[in-house]
C-alpha positions, 0 to 999 in steps of 0.5 A: 436484399436478396429477397427483394431482388428475387421478387423484382426478377420474378415480376419482370419474368412474369411480365415478359412471360405474359407479354410473350403469351399475348404475342403468341396468341395474337400471332396464332390468331393472325395466322388463322385469319390468313389461312381462313382468308386464303381458303375463302379466296380459293373457294369463292368464284371470281365474278369479275373474271367472268364479267371480263371474259364476257366483255372481251367476247362482246368486244371481240365479236364487235371487231370481228364483224368489222374485220369480216366486213373489211375482208369482204370489201377487200375481196370486192376491191380485188375482184373489181381490180382483177376485172378491170385488169382483165378488161384492160388486157382484152382492150389492149389485145383488141387494139393490137389486132386492130393495129395488125389489121390496119397494117395489113390494110395499109400494105394492101392499099400500097400494092393497089395504088402502086404505080405500075413501073413494071407495066411501063417496062413492058410497053416500052419495048 
């Protein structure tokens, strides 16, 4: 009976040993496959990244053109605004000068058409 038990233990150990060897071989192959894949990914160029860069450059160029046009329009509007404000200031200055001239003319007219009160005083005496 002892002999039968030894045989059974031997076969179980042999099966475990075979299973362990198979698992070790599979594990080693998996590690080699992972290393190979990592090396492949490291050395192959990333074409998608190049495509994305080109796409982003085109995209940026398109919107930079819009930004440049917007900036030019804003500058033109600012220039127009400043010109309008300068014209308004010049017109306001001209109007102020015209008012001053009108006040002076009114003062001269008052003096011309003023009744000579002083002249009456001299004639009465």
